[in-house]
C-alpha positions in Angstrom: 28.7 27.9 -4.9 30.4 26.3 -1.9 27.1 25.1 -0.6 26.1 23.7 -4.0 29.4 21.9 -4.4 29.0 20.4 -0.9 25.6 19.2 -1.7 26.8 17.6 -4.9 29.7 15.9 -3.0 27.3 14.6 -0.4 24.9 13.3 -3.1 27.8 11.6 -4.9 29.1 10.0 -1.7 25.6 8.7 -0.9 25.2 7.1 -4.4 28.6 5.5 -3.9 27.5 4.2 -0.5 24.3 2.8 -2.0 26.3 1.1 -4.7 28.9 -0.5 -2.5 26.5 -1.7 0.3 23.4 -2.6 -1.8 23.5 -6.2 -0.5 23.4 -5.0 3.1 20.7 -2.4 2.3 18.5 -5.1 0.7 19.1 -7.5 3.7 18.3 -4.9 6.4 15.2 -3.6 4.4 13.8 -7.1 4.3 14.6 -7.6 8.0 12.8 -4.3 8.8 9.7 -5.5 6.8 9.9 -8.9 8.5 9.7 -7.2 11.9 6.7 -5.3 10.8 5.1 -8.4 9.3 5.4 -10.1 12.7 4.3 -7.2 14.9 1.6 -5.2 13.1 -0.9 -8.1 12.6 -0.8 -8.6 16.4 -1.4 -4.9 16.9 -4.3 -4.9 14.5 -6.0 -8.0 15.9 -5.4 -7.0 19.5 -6.4 -3.3 18.9 -9.5 -4.0 16.9 -10.6 -6.9 19.2 -10.1 -4.7 22.3 -12.0 -1.9 20.7 -14.9 -4.1 19.9 -14.9 -5.5 23.5 -14.9 -2.2 25.3 -16.9 0.0 22.9 -20.1 -0.3 24.8 -18.4 -0.3 28.2 -17.5 3.3 29.2 -15.4 2.4 32.2 -13.4 -0.3 30.5 -13.0 1.9 27.4 -11.6 4.7 29.5 -9.2 2.4 31.3 -8.0 0.8 28.0 -7.5 4.2 26.3 -5.6 5.6 29.3 -3.3 2.5 29.4 -2.7 2.8 25.6 -1.9 6.5 25.9 0.5 5.8 28.8 2.4 3.3 26.7 2.6 5.9 23.9 4.3 8.3 26.3 7.2 5.9 27.0 10.2 6.7 24.7 10.5 4.1 22.0 14.0 3.0 23.0 13.0 2.7 26.6 10.1 0.5 25.7 12.4 -1.8 23.8 14.7 -1.9 26.8 11.8 -2.8 29.1 10.8 -5.7 26.8 14.4 -7.0 26.9 14.3 -7.1 30.7 10.8 -8.7 30.8 11.5 -11.3 28.2 15.0 -12.2 29.3 13.8 -14.9 31.8 12.0 -16.6 28.9 15.3 -16.6 26.9 13.7 -14.2 24.4 15.3 -10.9 25.6 17.4 -10.4 22.5 16.3 -10.5 18.9 13.0 -10.2 17.1 10.8 -11.0 20.1 11.2 -7.8 22.2 11.0 -5.8 19.0 7.7 -7.4 18.0 6.1 -7.0 21.5 7.3 -3.3 21.8 6.0 -2.3 18.3 2.7 -4.1 19.0 2.2 -2.2 22.3 3.3 1.1 20.7 0.8 0.7 17.9 -2.3 -0.1 20.0 -3.5 3.4 20.7 -4.6 4.6 17.2 -6.2 1.2 16.5 -8.2 1.0 19.8 -9.1 4.7 19.7 -10.4 4.7 16.1 -12.3 1.4 16.6 -14.1 2.6 19.7 -14.8 6.1 18.3 -16.1 4.6 15.0 -18.4 2.1 16.7 -19.9 4.7 19.0 -20.4 7.2 16.2 -22.9 5.2 14.2 -26.2 7.1 13.7 -28.5 6.2 16.6 -31.5 6.1 14.3 -29.9 3.3 12.3 -29.4 1.3 15.5 -33.0 2.0 16.6 -34.3 0.8 13.2 -32.2 -2.4 13.5 -33.6 -3.0 17.0 -37.1 -2.5 15.7 -36.5 -5.2 13.1 -35.7 -7.6 15.9 -31.9 -7.7 15.6 -29.9 -8.6 18.7 -27.0 -6.6 20.1 -24.5 -8.9 18.6 -26.2 -8.7 15.2 -26.2 -4.9 15.4 -22.6 -4.8 16.2 -21.3 -7.1 13.4 -23.9 -6.4 10.7 -24.5 -2.7 11.2 -21.8 -1.0 13.3 -18.8 -2.9 12.0 -19.4 -2.3 8.3 -20.2 1.4 8.8 -17.1 1.8 11.0 -14.7 0.1 8.7 -13.2 3.2 7.0 -12.4 4.9 10.3 -11.0 1.7 11.7 -8.8 1.4 8.6 -7.5 4.9 9.2 -6.4 3.9 12.7 -4.7 0.8 11.3 -2.9 3.0 8.7 -1.7 5.4 11.4 -0.4 2.4 13.5 1.4 0.9 10.5 3.2 4.2 9.6 4.1 4.7 13.3 5.4 1.1 13.5 7.7 1.7 10.5 9.5 4.4 12.4 9.6 2.7 15.8 10.9 -0.5 14.2 14.2 1.3 13.7 15.0 0.7 17.4 14.9 -3.1 16.6 18.6 -2.8 15.8 19.3 -1.9 19.4 18.0 -5.3 20.6 19.7 -7.3 17.9 16.6 -7.6 15.7 18.2 -5.9 12.7 16.4 -3.6 10.4 17.1 -0.2 8.9 17.9 1.2 12.3 21.4 -0.4 11.6 22.3 2.4 9.2 21.1 5.2 11.5 22.7 4.1 14.8 25.8 2.7 13.2 26.1 5.9 11.1 25.8 8.0 14.3 28.5 5.9 16.0 30.8 6.3 13.1 29.9 9.9 12.3 29.0 8.6 8.8 26.4 10.9 7.2 25.8 8.6 4.3 24.8 5.7 6.6 22.4 7.9 8.5 20.8 9.3 5.4 20.4 5.9 3.9 18.5 4.6 6.9 16.4 7.7 7.2 15.5 7.8 3.5 14.6 4.1 3.4 12.5 4.3 6.5 10.7 7.4 5.2 10.1 5.8 1.8 8.8 2.6 3.4 6.4 4.6 5.7 5.2 6.7 2.8 4.6 3.7 0.6 2.6 1.8 3.2 0.7 5.0 4.0 -0.4 5.4 0.4 -1.2 1.7 0.1 -3.5 1.7 3.1 -5.0 5.1 2.2 -5.9 3.6 -1.2 -7.5 0.6 0.6 -9.3 2.9 3.0 -10.8 4.9 0.1 -11.9 1.7 -1.7 -13.7 0.6 1.4 -15.4 3.9 1.9 -16.6 3.9 -1.7 -17.9 0.3 -1.3 
């Protein structure tokens, strides 16, 4: 009974917190989405472009994947701090800029890896048939390999986006705003309601985007 009463009290306090701070919640949620809107297109364009460029070059592909994997091993907060130091001479060390660069770099690996894997997994017999028809290497890449690889590439993009939603929480630490405000401010104030609010909203945003891009992925695979 004590545990049940405690859970009810926590739930009641959380609802009160959501009611009193709904303006701040809406603002930080929109700011979180804005950070993602700025960074994830860069990650997709850079990741897919790099994947296409190195797919047929084993040495370059290995180097790119190693570098992308190395970036992934850096703790998210440390990567944001590194971007602050690097961008400070350009007067962009604080705010959205370091958050955008950090999230872009952090999201590269799943996009690059899925792109190169998909392009190199196309049935060789299909490629041989295309060459027999007189198609050039560029035509084979964009007319044969790319359409067949699209569902797998989309899966990598989906993983990068979901990952970016969570990493974007560190944007608060570099004055970029976002839902990380509730998590880190809640920890500093020992406020459970703030921490829960940030965690729940980030999870909900990640789950929503995951299902959206999963639906797009399935549509593309059926087409």
